[in-house]
MILOMAR-945995 format. One record per residue (C-alpha): x, y, z; residue number from 1; residue in one letter. Coordinates in Angstrom, 1 decimal. Example, Ala and Ser with C-alpha at 12.3 -4.5 7.8 and 13.67 -1.06 7.14 Angstrom:
BEGIN
{{12.3,-4.5,7.8},1,A}
{{13.7,-1.1,7.1},2,S}
end
This chain:
BEGIN
{{-25.4,6.9,36.5},1,M}
{{-22.3,8.1,34.6},2,P}
{{-19.8,5.3,33.7},3,K}
{{-16.7,5.8,36.0},4,S}
{{-13.3,6.7,34.0},5,P}
{{-12.4,3.1,34.0},6,T}
{{-15.2,1.8,32.4},7,K}
{{-15.2,4.6,29.8},8,R}
{{-11.7,4.2,28.6},9,R}
{{-12.5,1.0,26.3},10,P}
{{-15.1,3.0,24.8},11,I}
{{-13.3,6.0,24.3},12,T}
{{-10.5,4.0,22.7},13,R}
{{-13.0,2.3,20.4},14,A}
{{-14.0,5.7,19.3},15,A}
{{-10.4,6.8,18.8},16,L}
{{-9.4,3.9,16.8},17,T}
{{-12.4,3.7,14.8},18,D}
{{-12.0,7.3,14.0},19,S}
{{-8.3,7.1,13.0},20,A}
{{-8.5,4.2,10.7},21,L}
{{-11.3,5.5,8.7},22,A}
{{-9.4,8.9,8.4},23,L}
{{-6.0,7.2,7.7},24,F}
{{-8.1,5.2,4.9},25,T}
{{-9.9,8.4,3.3},26,E}
{{-6.7,10.8,3.7},27,K}
{{-3.7,9.0,4.9},28,G}
{{-1.7,8.7,7.7},29,F}
{{0.3,12.0,7.3},30,H}
{{-2.8,14.2,6.2},31,A}
{{-4.7,12.9,9.3},32,T}
{{-4.2,15.3,12.4},33,S}
{{-5.1,14.3,16.1},34,I}
{{-7.6,17.2,15.7},35,S}
{{-9.3,15.3,12.7},36,D}
{{-9.2,12.2,14.9},37,I}
{{-11.0,13.7,17.9},38,V}
{{-13.3,15.7,16.0},39,E}
{{-14.8,12.4,14.1},40,R}
{{-14.9,10.7,17.3},41,A}
{{-16.7,13.4,18.9},42,G}
{{-13.9,13.6,21.6},43,L}
{{-11.7,16.3,22.9},44,T}
{{-8.0,16.3,22.5},45,R}
{{-7.6,15.7,26.3},46,G}
{{-9.5,12.4,25.7},47,A}
{{-7.0,11.5,23.0},48,F}
{{-3.9,12.4,25.3},49,Y}
{{-5.0,10.3,27.9},50,S}
{{-5.3,7.1,26.0},51,N}
{{-2.2,7.6,23.6},52,Y}
{{0.9,9.5,23.6},53,H}
{{0.6,10.4,19.8},54,D}
{{-0.5,9.5,16.4},55,K}
{{2.2,6.7,16.1},56,E}
{{1.1,5.2,19.2},57,E}
{{-2.6,5.0,18.1},58,L}
{{-1.4,3.6,14.6},59,F}
{{0.5,0.8,16.6},60,L}
{{-2.7,0.0,18.7},61,A}
{{-4.7,-0.4,15.3},62,L}
{{-1.7,-2.7,14.1},63,Y}
{{-2.0,-4.7,17.2},64,D}
{{-5.9,-5.2,16.7},65,A}
{{-5.2,-6.3,13.0},66,H}
{{-2.5,-8.8,14.0},67,T}
{{-4.8,-10.4,16.2},68,E}
{{-7.4,-10.8,13.8},69,R}
{{-5.4,-11.9,10.9},70,L}
{{-3.9,-14.7,13.2},71,L}
{{-7.0,-15.8,14.3},72,S}
{{-8.4,-16.0,10.8},73,E}
{{-4.8,-17.9,9.5},74,L}
{{-5.0,-20.3,12.5},75,R}
{{-8.4,-21.1,11.5},76,E}
{{-7.5,-21.4,8.0},77,A}
{{-4.4,-23.7,8.9},78,A}
{{-6.6,-26.4,10.7},79,T}
{{-9.2,-26.5,8.4},80,A}
{{-9.8,-29.6,6.6},81,P}
{{-8.1,-29.8,3.1},82,Q}
{{-10.3,-29.9,0.0},83,P}
{{-10.9,-33.3,-1.2},84,E}
{{-9.3,-34.2,-4.5},85,P}
{{-11.4,-33.8,-7.7},86,G}
{{-12.7,-30.5,-6.1},87,S}
{{-13.2,-27.3,-8.2},88,R}
{{-9.4,-26.5,-8.0},89,T}
{{-8.7,-30.0,-9.5},90,D}
{{-11.2,-30.0,-12.0},91,S}
{{-10.4,-26.6,-13.2},92,A}
{{-6.7,-27.6,-13.8},93,S}
{{-7.4,-30.8,-15.4},94,G}
{{-4.3,-31.9,-13.8},95,T}
{{-5.3,-33.1,-10.2},96,G}
{{-2.7,-35.5,-9.7},97,T}
{{0.2,-33.5,-10.8},98,D}
{{-0.7,-30.6,-9.0},99,S}
{{-1.1,-32.5,-5.9},100,A}
{{2.3,-33.8,-6.3},101,S}
{{3.8,-30.5,-6.9},102,A}
{{2.0,-28.8,-4.2},103,S}
{{2.1,-31.7,-1.5},104,G}
{{-1.6,-31.2,-1.3},105,S}
{{-4.6,-33.0,-2.2},106,G}
{{-6.4,-30.0,-3.4},107,S}
{{-3.6,-28.9,-5.6},108,G}
{{-3.1,-25.8,-4.0},109,V}
{{-0.2,-25.1,-2.0},110,H}
{{-1.4,-24.8,1.8},111,P}
{{0.1,-21.5,2.3},112,V}
{{-1.5,-20.3,-0.7},113,M}
{{-4.7,-21.2,1.0},114,Q}
{{-3.9,-19.2,3.6},115,L}
{{-3.0,-16.3,1.4},116,H}
{{-6.1,-16.9,-0.4},117,E}
{{-8.3,-16.9,2.6},118,R}
{{-6.8,-13.6,4.3},119,V}
{{-4.5,-11.5,2.0},120,T}
{{-6.1,-8.8,0.0},121,G}
{{-9.4,-10.7,0.4},122,R}
{{-11.9,-7.3,0.6},123,T}
{{-11.3,-4.0,-0.6},124,P}
{{-10.8,-3.2,3.1},125,Q}
{{-7.6,-5.3,3.2},126,E}
{{-6.2,-3.6,0.5},127,R}
{{-7.0,0.0,2.2},128,Q}
{{-5.0,-1.5,5.3},129,W}
{{-2.5,-2.6,3.3},130,F}
{{-2.0,1.0,1.7},131,I}
{{-2.2,2.8,5.2},132,V}
{{0.3,0.4,6.5},133,S}
{{2.9,0.7,4.0},134,M}
{{2.4,4.5,4.4},135,E}
{{3.2,4.2,8.1},136,F}
{{6.3,1.9,7.3},137,T}
{{7.9,4.7,5.1},138,L}
{{7.2,7.2,7.8},139,H}
{{8.7,4.7,10.3},140,A}
{{11.8,4.2,7.7},141,A}
{{12.7,7.9,8.1},142,R}
{{12.2,8.1,11.8},143,H}
{{14.3,5.7,13.6},144,P}
{{12.5,5.7,17.0},145,E}
{{9.2,4.8,15.4},146,V}
{{11.1,2.0,13.2},147,A}
{{12.3,0.4,16.5},148,R}
{{8.6,0.4,18.1},149,A}
{{7.1,-0.9,14.6},150,L}
{{9.8,-3.5,14.8},151,A}
{{8.7,-4.8,17.9},152,V}
{{5.0,-5.0,16.7},153,H}
{{5.8,-7.0,13.6},154,E}
{{7.9,-9.6,15.3},155,N}
{{4.9,-10.4,17.3},156,R}
{{3.3,-11.0,13.6},157,L}
{{6.3,-12.7,12.5},158,T}
{{6.1,-15.5,15.5},159,E}
{{2.4,-16.0,15.0},160,G}
{{2.6,-16.3,11.1},161,L}
{{5.7,-18.8,11.9},162,A}
{{3.5,-21.0,14.1},163,E}
{{0.5,-21.0,11.6},164,V}
{{2.7,-21.6,8.5},165,V}
{{4.5,-24.8,10.2},166,T}
{{0.7,-26.0,11.0},167,T}
{{-0.6,-25.7,7.6},168,A}
{{2.5,-27.4,6.0},169,L}
{{2.3,-30.3,8.6},170,A}
{{-1.4,-30.5,7.7},171,G}
{{-0.2,-31.1,4.1},172,A}
{{2.5,-33.9,4.8},173,G}
{{5.3,-31.0,4.5},174,R}
{{7.8,-29.4,6.5},175,R}
{{9.6,-25.9,6.3},176,P}
{{13.2,-26.2,4.8},177,D}
{{14.5,-23.6,6.9},178,L}
{{13.6,-22.0,10.7},179,A}
{{9.8,-21.2,10.7},180,P}
{{10.5,-17.7,11.7},181,E}
{{12.7,-17.3,8.7},182,D}
{{10.1,-18.9,6.4},183,L}
{{7.8,-16.2,8.0},184,A}
{{9.6,-13.3,7.4},185,R}
{{10.2,-14.1,3.5},186,L}
{{6.4,-14.7,3.2},187,L}
{{5.6,-11.6,4.6},188,V}
{{8.0,-9.9,2.1},189,A}
{{6.7,-11.9,-0.5},190,A}
{{3.0,-10.9,0.3},191,F}
{{3.7,-7.5,0.8},192,E}
{{5.6,-7.1,-2.4},193,G}
{{3.1,-9.1,-4.5},194,L}
{{0.1,-7.3,-3.2},195,T}
{{1.8,-3.9,-4.0},196,A}
{{2.6,-5.2,-7.8},197,R}
{{-1.4,-5.9,-7.9},198,Q}
{{-2.4,-3.0,-6.6},199,L}
{{-0.2,-1.1,-9.4},200,V}
{{-0.3,-3.8,-12.2},201,H}
{{-3.6,-5.4,-11.4},202,G}
{{-5.0,-8.9,-10.4},203,T}
{{-3.5,-10.4,-13.6},204,G}
{{-0.1,-10.6,-11.8},205,E}
{{0.5,-14.3,-11.5},206,P}
{{0.6,-14.1,-7.8},207,T}
{{-0.5,-17.9,-7.1},208,E}
{{2.0,-19.2,-9.4},209,R}
{{4.9,-17.3,-7.8},210,L}
{{3.9,-18.2,-4.3},211,L}
{{3.5,-21.8,-5.0},212,T}
{{7.1,-22.1,-6.7},213,H}
{{8.6,-20.1,-3.8},214,L}
{{7.0,-22.6,-1.2},215,M}
{{8.0,-25.5,-2.8},216,N}
{{11.5,-24.2,-2.8},217,A}
{{11.3,-23.4,0.8},218,L}
{{9.7,-26.8,2.3},219,S}
{{9.9,-30.4,1.5},220,A}
{{7.7,-33.5,2.2},221,P}
{{7.8,-34.8,5.8},222,L}
{{10.0,-37.9,6.0},223,G}
{{10.2,-40.7,8.6},224,P}
{{12.6,-38.8,10.8},225,S}
{{10.0,-36.0,11.3},226,D}
{{7.2,-38.1,12.8},227,E}
{{6.7,-37.5,16.5},228,G}
{{8.5,-34.0,16.2},229,Q}
end
């Protein structure tokens, strides 16, 4: 028995988003047409327009799906047990006590850096997503209505990241020195800027050192007055 339109919709949307992501990665957002997307998905333009108003709306669906996966992984990383002192990180540095003191974490690695290491740029797919999303950001910058829509979706990521970073810091005995949402905005800007530099200059960029300095400047050890908050 053929599936009803309602039951087919998730399958159709998944085919369109999978096709679009592959094409955006291969060709770029601008160079990919709606005809390209539906041809690769084996669908019609009517199927596209019954699910998405335009290519921008489809990209934002991809953005939301990526945000959901990212925050899920970050929440898992934020609540994961901290590595024990004397682990590979401490042994490699040879200065476990000093590193732990500087970072506020027994592992010698700042808790937010642990999140960064777990997620940002960890695979070629993530690096490709970064390039695709930056291209769309430039597109939005030239089109105010698209920029307004993108800002709404970015704010959802910022809110989720603020919660995750606060949890990660608390687990390491630290707290943000500014509003969590402001800290999240600064982290997004830092992650994006440093990732862009790595793509251009290579992995020799001192990303870990710079982010650790930034986080130490923007967070503080928990004190007695923070207990129970």
